[in-house]
C-alpha positions as a LaTeX table, in Angstrom:
\begin{tabular}{lrrr}
\hline
Residue & $x$ (\AA) & $y$ (\AA) & $z$ (\AA) \\
\hline
Met1 & 113.65 & 110.47 & 92.78 \\
Arg2 & 110.23 & 111.02 & 94.31 \\
Pro3 & 109.58 & 109.54 & 97.76 \\
Gln4 & 107.35 & 106.51 & 98.23 \\
Leu5 & 103.82 & 107.35 & 99.41 \\
Phe6 & 102.31 & 105.11 & 102.11 \\
Leu7 & 98.59 & 105.43 & 102.90 \\
Ile8 & 96.68 & 103.70 & 105.72 \\
Pro9 & 92.91 & 103.19 & 105.45 \\
Gly10 & 90.53 & 103.65 & 108.36 \\
Leu11 & 89.28 & 100.79 & 110.52 \\
Gly12 & 87.08 & 98.53 & 108.47 \\
Ala13 & 88.03 & 100.31 & 105.24 \\
Val14 & 89.85 & 98.62 & 102.39 \\
Arg15 & 92.53 & 99.62 & 99.92 \\
Asp16 & 89.84 & 100.40 & 97.31 \\
Leu17 & 89.38 & 103.68 & 99.16 \\
Phe18 & 92.66 & 104.87 & 97.63 \\
Tyr19 & 91.97 & 103.99 & 93.96 \\
Pro20 & 92.00 & 107.67 & 92.92 \\
Gln21 & 95.43 & 108.09 & 94.51 \\
Arg22 & 96.67 & 104.88 & 92.88 \\
Asp23 & 95.62 & 106.25 & 89.49 \\
Glu24 & 97.67 & 109.40 & 90.16 \\
Phe25 & 100.75 & 107.93 & 91.89 \\
Gly26 & 100.93 & 104.40 & 90.41 \\
Asp27 & 103.84 & 102.32 & 91.75 \\
Gln28 & 104.91 & 105.20 & 93.98 \\
Leu29 & 101.89 & 104.44 & 96.24 \\
Ser30 & 101.71 & 101.62 & 98.78 \\
Val31 & 98.59 & 100.98 & 100.85 \\
Ile32 & 99.31 & 99.60 & 104.31 \\
Glu33 & 96.78 & 97.01 & 105.32 \\
Glu34 & 96.60 & 94.50 & 108.09 \\
Ala35 & 98.68 & 91.48 & 107.18 \\
Gly36 & 96.38 & 88.54 & 106.57 \\
Gly37 & 93.30 & 90.43 & 105.42 \\
Glu38 & 90.27 & 90.72 & 107.66 \\
Gly39 & 91.53 & 88.46 & 110.48 \\
Leu40 & 92.25 & 91.31 & 112.87 \\
Trp41 & 88.71 & 92.70 & 112.69 \\
Gln42 & 87.06 & 89.34 & 113.40 \\
His43 & 88.54 & 89.51 & 116.92 \\
Lys44 & 87.27 & 93.04 & 117.65 \\
Pro45 & 90.64 & 94.45 & 118.73 \\
Ser46 & 91.21 & 97.48 & 120.90 \\
Met47 & 92.51 & 100.60 & 119.17 \\
Ser48 & 95.86 & 99.97 & 120.80 \\
Ser49 & 96.20 & 96.40 & 119.52 \\
Ala50 & 95.04 & 97.44 & 116.04 \\
Ala51 & 97.65 & 100.22 & 116.07 \\
Asp52 & 100.32 & 97.66 & 117.04 \\
Val53 & 99.42 & 95.50 & 114.03 \\
Phe54 & 99.63 & 98.43 & 111.63 \\
Ala55 & 102.82 & 99.78 & 113.24 \\
Ser56 & 104.51 & 96.41 & 112.74 \\
Arg57 & 103.42 & 96.38 & 109.12 \\
Leu58 & 104.70 & 99.94 & 108.62 \\
Ala59 & 108.05 & 99.11 & 110.20 \\
Ser60 & 108.52 & 96.22 & 107.78 \\
Glu61 & 107.66 & 98.23 & 104.65 \\
Ile62 & 108.94 & 101.77 & 105.15 \\
Pro63 & 112.45 & 102.40 & 103.80 \\
Pro64 & 115.03 & 103.11 & 106.50 \\
Asp65 & 116.46 & 106.10 & 104.62 \\
Gly66 & 113.38 & 108.21 & 105.39 \\
Ser67 & 112.43 & 108.82 & 101.76 \\
Tyr68 & 108.68 & 108.42 & 102.16 \\
Val69 & 105.44 & 110.29 & 102.83 \\
Leu70 & 102.93 & 108.77 & 105.25 \\
Gly71 & 99.21 & 109.55 & 105.26 \\
Gly72 & 95.86 & 107.99 & 105.93 \\
Met73 & 92.16 & 108.41 & 106.50 \\
Ser74 & 90.37 & 108.29 & 109.87 \\
Phe75 & 92.18 & 105.68 & 112.02 \\
Gly76 & 94.92 & 105.53 & 109.36 \\
Gly77 & 95.34 & 109.30 & 109.55 \\
Ser78 & 95.77 & 109.11 & 113.33 \\
Leu79 & 98.46 & 106.46 & 112.87 \\
Ala80 & 100.19 & 108.56 & 110.24 \\
Val81 & 100.39 & 111.52 & 112.61 \\
\hline
\end{tabular}
């Protein structure tokens, strides 16, 4: 079985950024976004608090068995590393 692929967009970017990857990977791909849509960005968070929001979201979605690949673009790439 192939591992699940999780991608994180950059700050202010949306999941549409990963449409080409969705076409290729289909249900194997999950895009991690801030829970609740744009609410986080309306409050102009620090990088640290934004990272906390995404880390919580990742922790709730990533399988505990370690069978996943994590990647991202810009801010999302920094989080993935």
